[in-house]
Residue frames relative to the residue before (quaternion, step in Angstrom):
aa qw qx qy qz dx dy dz
M 1.0000 0.0000 0.0000 0.0000 0.00 0.00 0.00
N 0.3122 -0.7686 0.5269 0.1850 3.56 -0.85 0.95
T 0.7467 -0.4276 0.2831 0.4237 3.56 -1.33 0.13
G 0.6384 0.5383 -0.3258 0.4433 3.60 0.96 -0.77
Q 0.6702 0.4851 -0.2976 0.4764 3.56 0.95 -0.88
T 0.6273 0.5336 -0.3303 0.4611 3.58 1.03 -0.77
M 0.6577 0.5059 -0.3039 0.4680 3.58 0.97 -0.89
M 0.6537 0.5004 -0.3167 0.4712 3.61 0.99 -0.80
T 0.6391 0.5201 -0.3196 0.4678 3.57 1.01 -0.78
M 0.6496 0.5053 -0.3099 0.4761 3.58 0.95 -0.85
G 0.6442 0.5177 -0.3149 0.4667 3.61 0.98 -0.84
A 0.6545 0.5074 -0.3098 0.4671 3.57 0.97 -0.84
M 0.6481 0.5111 -0.3179 0.4667 3.59 0.99 -0.79
I 0.6432 0.5076 -0.3222 0.4742 3.60 1.00 -0.80
L 0.6504 0.5105 -0.3065 0.4717 3.58 0.97 -0.87
L 0.6509 0.5049 -0.3083 0.4757 3.59 0.96 -0.85
S 0.6461 0.5159 -0.3188 0.4635 3.61 0.96 -0.83
A 0.6519 0.5098 -0.3139 0.4655 3.60 0.97 -0.83
I 0.6537 0.5055 -0.3126 0.4684 3.60 0.97 -0.81
V 0.6553 0.5027 -0.3132 0.4688 3.60 0.92 -0.88
L 0.6442 0.5155 -0.3167 0.4679 3.58 0.97 -0.85
R 0.6587 0.5068 -0.3077 0.4631 3.61 0.94 -0.85
V 0.6508 0.5066 -0.3129 0.4710 3.61 0.96 -0.83
N 0.6631 0.4975 -0.3085 0.4665 3.61 0.91 -0.85
T 0.6368 0.5155 -0.3269 0.4711 3.60 0.99 -0.79
S 0.6529 0.5057 -0.3146 0.4681 3.60 0.93 -0.84
N 0.6443 0.5178 -0.3230 0.4609 3.59 0.98 -0.80
L 0.6584 0.5017 -0.3099 0.4678 3.59 0.93 -0.85
N 0.6479 0.5060 -0.3184 0.4720 3.61 0.97 -0.81
N 0.6562 0.5053 -0.3120 0.4655 3.59 0.96 -0.82
E 0.6484 0.5078 -0.3184 0.4694 3.61 0.99 -0.78
A 0.6405 0.5130 -0.3286 0.4676 3.60 0.99 -0.77
A 0.6548 0.4985 -0.3103 0.4758 3.60 0.95 -0.84
R 0.6446 0.5162 -0.3190 0.4651 3.58 1.01 -0.79
D 0.6483 0.5127 -0.3143 0.4670 3.58 0.96 -0.85
Q 0.6470 0.5084 -0.3224 0.4680 3.60 0.93 -0.86
A 0.6499 0.5081 -0.3184 0.4670 3.61 0.96 -0.81
Q 0.6515 0.5087 -0.3193 0.4635 3.59 0.96 -0.82
Y 0.6405 0.5030 -0.3272 0.4792 3.60 0.97 -0.79
G 0.6372 0.5318 -0.3227 0.4549 3.59 1.01 -0.77
V 0.6523 0.5022 -0.3090 0.4762 3.57 0.97 -0.86
L 0.6596 0.4981 -0.3100 0.4698 3.59 0.93 -0.85
A 0.6539 0.5041 -0.3172 0.4665 3.61 0.93 -0.85
T 0.6327 0.5251 -0.3242 0.4679 3.58 1.00 -0.79
S 0.6612 0.5094 -0.3035 0.4596 3.57 0.93 -0.88
I 0.6518 0.5057 -0.3166 0.4681 3.59 0.94 -0.86
A 0.6739 0.4956 -0.2995 0.4589 3.59 0.85 -0.95
T 0.6436 0.5142 -0.3198 0.4680 3.58 0.97 -0.83
S 0.6424 0.5226 -0.3238 0.4576 3.59 0.96 -0.80
I 0.6582 0.5002 -0.3128 0.4677 3.59 0.93 -0.86
I 0.6629 0.5014 -0.3094 0.4620 3.59 0.90 -0.89
E 0.6666 0.4921 -0.3099 0.4662 3.59 0.91 -0.86
E 0.6396 0.5140 -0.3261 0.4694 3.58 1.01 -0.76
A 0.6552 0.5070 -0.3122 0.4650 3.60 0.95 -0.87
Q 0.6960 0.4742 -0.2772 0.4625 3.58 0.95 -0.84
S 0.5969 0.5515 -0.3750 0.4460 3.60 1.19 -0.22
K 0.6012 0.5484 -0.3497 0.4642 3.59 1.30 -0.23
S 0.6266 -0.5074 0.4032 0.4328 3.57 -1.25 0.11
F 0.6602 -0.5405 0.3590 0.3782 3.55 -1.24 0.50
D 0.8104 0.0114 0.0859 0.5794 3.54 0.88 -0.98
H 0.6482 -0.5071 0.3880 0.4149 3.57 -1.21 0.40
N 0.7105 0.4569 -0.2564 0.4698 3.57 1.00 -0.79
T 0.6929 0.4412 -0.2907 0.4907 3.62 1.22 -0.11
D 0.4464 0.7136 -0.4590 0.2844 3.60 1.16 0.10
T 0.7981 0.1729 -0.1187 0.5648 3.60 1.09 -0.53
N 0.7518 0.2935 -0.1742 0.5642 3.61 1.23 -0.36
S 0.3885 -0.6633 0.5673 0.2953 3.53 -1.29 0.22
V 0.2068 -0.7670 0.5943 0.1253 3.54 -1.18 0.60
T 0.2287 -0.7891 0.5573 0.1204 3.56 -1.13 0.60
L 0.7292 0.3403 -0.2141 0.5537 3.58 1.28 -0.18
L 0.5619 -0.6145 0.4345 0.3434 3.57 -1.03 0.75
T 0.6266 0.5560 -0.3396 0.4277 3.57 1.06 -0.66
Q 0.6113 0.5505 -0.3544 0.4446 3.59 1.23 -0.29
L 0.5663 0.5844 -0.3898 0.4311 3.58 1.25 -0.24
S 0.5941 -0.5691 0.4320 0.3695 3.55 -1.18 0.55
S 0.3691 -0.7420 0.5171 0.2141 3.57 -0.94 0.83
V 0.6869 0.4504 -0.2656 0.5046 3.58 1.27 -0.24
L 0.2229 -0.7532 0.6059 0.1262 3.56 -0.87 1.00
G 0.6214 0.5206 -0.4088 0.4192 3.56 -1.00 0.82
P 0.6693 -0.5050 0.3476 0.4196 3.56 -1.23 0.19
D 0.4897 -0.6225 0.5197 0.3204 3.51 -1.19 0.62
G 0.7151 -0.4637 0.3027 0.4267 3.58 -1.19 0.41
G 0.8324 0.2148 -0.1694 0.4820 3.56 -0.83 0.98
E 0.5403 0.6185 -0.4219 0.3841 3.62 1.20 -0.14
T 0.1327 -0.7546 0.6387 0.0706 3.50 -1.16 0.77
E 0.7388 -0.3933 0.2816 0.4693 3.57 -1.26 0.12
A 0.6678 0.5141 -0.3022 0.4455 3.59 0.98 -0.78
T 0.7682 0.3439 -0.1888 0.5059 3.61 1.12 -0.54
F 0.3104 0.7407 -0.5361 0.2600 3.62 1.18 0.32
N 0.0688 -0.8293 0.5542 0.0194 3.59 -0.83 0.93
D 0.7775 0.2032 -0.1808 0.5670 3.60 1.22 0.06
F 0.7328 -0.4868 0.2873 0.3787 3.51 -1.32 0.58
D 0.7466 0.4334 -0.2536 0.4364 3.58 0.76 -0.97
D 0.4312 0.6787 -0.4807 0.3497 3.62 1.21 0.10
Y 0.6241 0.5548 -0.3340 0.4372 3.58 1.21 -0.42
H 0.4603 0.6615 -0.4631 0.3688 3.61 1.25 0.00
G 0.8200 0.1656 -0.1574 0.5249 3.57 -0.69 1.11
F 0.4435 0.7006 -0.4517 0.3294 3.59 1.28 0.05
T 0.0381 0.7701 -0.6356 0.0380 3.58 -0.93 0.96
K 0.0479 0.7904 -0.6065 0.0724 3.52 -1.12 0.70
R 0.2414 -0.7176 0.6288 0.1771 3.53 -1.20 0.59
D 0.1646 -0.7929 0.5840 0.0562 3.55 -0.60 1.18
S 0.0586 0.8024 -0.5883 0.0816 3.55 -0.46 1.23
T 0.3403 0.7745 -0.4721 0.2478 3.57 1.18 0.52
M 0.6661 0.4763 -0.3078 0.4845 3.58 1.18 -0.43
P 0.4847 -0.7018 0.4319 0.2933 3.59 -0.83 0.89
S 0.7041 0.5040 -0.2748 0.4179 3.59 1.10 -0.53
A 0.8307 0.0550 0.0082 0.5539 3.61 1.10 -0.48
I 0.2817 -0.6964 0.6305 0.1953 3.49 -1.37 0.37
F 0.1105 -0.8015 0.5867 0.0345 3.56 -0.92 0.95
D 0.2308 -0.7347 0.6234 0.1353 3.54 -1.06 0.85
I 0.1387 -0.8098 0.5699 0.0118 3.55 -0.69 1.18
A 0.0226 0.7763 -0.6293 0.0294 3.56 -1.00 0.87
C 0.1110 -0.8012 0.5873 0.0306 3.57 -0.92 0.97
E 0.0666 -0.7555 0.6509 0.0340 3.50 -1.25 0.63
V 0.1088 -0.7742 0.6208 0.0571 3.58 -0.96 0.86
V 0.0147 0.7935 -0.6061 0.0525 3.55 -0.89 1.02
Y 0.4748 -0.6009 0.5416 0.3467 3.54 -1.29 0.34
V 0.0673 -0.7841 0.6157 0.0392 3.58 -1.10 0.73
T 0.3439 -0.6971 0.5825 0.2376 3.51 -1.29 0.38
P 0.6219 -0.5720 0.3717 0.3846 3.61 -1.07 0.58
N 0.7155 0.4331 -0.2743 0.4746 3.62 1.03 -0.59
N 0.7705 0.2047 -0.1573 0.5828 3.62 1.25 0.07
I 0.0349 0.8442 -0.5325 0.0500 3.57 0.49 1.18
E 0.6038 0.5577 -0.3661 0.4363 3.60 1.19 -0.29
G 0.7080 0.4320 -0.2490 0.5002 3.58 1.14 -0.60
F 0.4100 -0.6607 0.5396 0.3228 3.52 -1.09 -0.78
S 0.3348 -0.7250 0.5688 0.1968 3.53 -1.28 0.38
N 0.4078 -0.7017 0.5286 0.2486 3.55 -1.01 0.79
N 0.6779 0.4517 -0.2739 0.5113 3.56 1.29 -0.29
R 0.5785 -0.5695 0.4488 0.3736 3.55 -1.22 0.46
T 0.0154 -0.7717 0.6357 -0.0086 3.55 -1.08 0.83
W 0.6066 -0.5525 0.4224 0.3853 3.56 -1.31 0.03
H 0.7055 0.4218 -0.2384 0.5172 3.60 1.29 0.06
K 0.0488 -0.7731 0.6322 0.0130 3.56 -0.95 0.94
K 0.1938 -0.7708 0.5981 0.1029 3.54 -1.11 0.74
I 0.1937 -0.7487 0.6219 0.1233 3.53 -1.04 0.84
N 0.1515 -0.7520 0.6379 0.0677 3.54 -0.96 0.99
V 0.0901 -0.7900 0.6062 0.0178 3.56 -0.74 1.08
T 0.0692 -0.7855 0.6149 0.0009 3.56 -0.82 1.06
I 0.0398 -0.8001 0.5983 -0.0164 3.57 -0.82 1.02
T 0.0187 -0.7757 0.6305 -0.0212 3.52 -0.91 1.02
S 0.1225 -0.7806 0.6078 0.0788 3.52 -1.28 0.33
P 0.4702 -0.6625 0.4933 0.3109 3.58 -0.97 0.76
F 0.6129 0.5538 -0.3458 0.4451 3.59 1.24 -0.34
A 0.7585 0.1769 -0.1228 0.6151 3.58 1.27 -0.33
P 0.0566 -0.8700 0.4882 0.0395 3.59 0.65 1.11
A 0.6545 0.5198 -0.3304 0.4384 3.61 1.07 -0.49
D 0.7183 0.4298 -0.2408 0.4913 3.58 1.19 -0.44
T 0.0283 -0.7459 0.6654 0.0042 3.52 -0.99 0.94
F 0.2141 -0.7802 0.5780 0.1069 3.55 -0.75 1.07
R 0.0014 0.7910 -0.6108 0.0358 3.56 -0.82 1.05
T 0.0982 0.7659 -0.6326 0.0597 3.52 -1.07 0.80
A 0.1420 -0.7871 0.5971 0.0614 3.54 -1.22 0.46
S 0.0526 -0.7702 0.6344 0.0389 3.52 -1.30 0.43
I 0.3005 -0.7481 0.5676 0.1673 3.54 -1.10 0.75
F 0.1307 -0.7705 0.6230 0.0314 3.53 -1.03 0.94
S 0.1153 -0.8165 0.5652 0.0232 3.57 -0.69 1.09
Y 0.3994 -0.6954 0.5456 0.2433 3.52 -1.21 0.58
W 0.0101 -0.7761 0.6291 -0.0424 3.53 -0.85 1.08
Y 0.0448 -0.7850 0.6179 0.0051 3.51 -0.94 0.92
F 0.0924 -0.7924 0.6026 0.0218 3.56 -0.73 1.07
R 0.3218 -0.7517 0.5461 0.1824 3.53 -0.88 0.91
């Protein structure tokens, strides 16, 4: 083999190495994007489940068996009553301060934190220090597998009483 053929062979090997490196980099980037999307879907599902579960409960501790017609009849304390656990939550605001680590999925661990606040119709992004007919749950989900991503969602639950 002469010098020209050797140089062409070396050039072809360098070109092949560059192509293989580019393909592997693209595959790794695609896998990372896929993993992030999967974590996002799982976090969305967990948050939706928590919100739906919270909304299936009564609006307030004082409305679980009775109806109320005055704001002063609503509980002034947000959060679980003494001795309540996730299994015994019976009203929406029991999820205030709720935290949990969900490691039931083999692919990821999720840290869940909930906050429940009173809101007014003209300021649903903020919170009210006074009792209102509307409560908002904020659910925050993080994962050590996706440390750069924090998933946050919220839902408003209102009390309606029909005679």
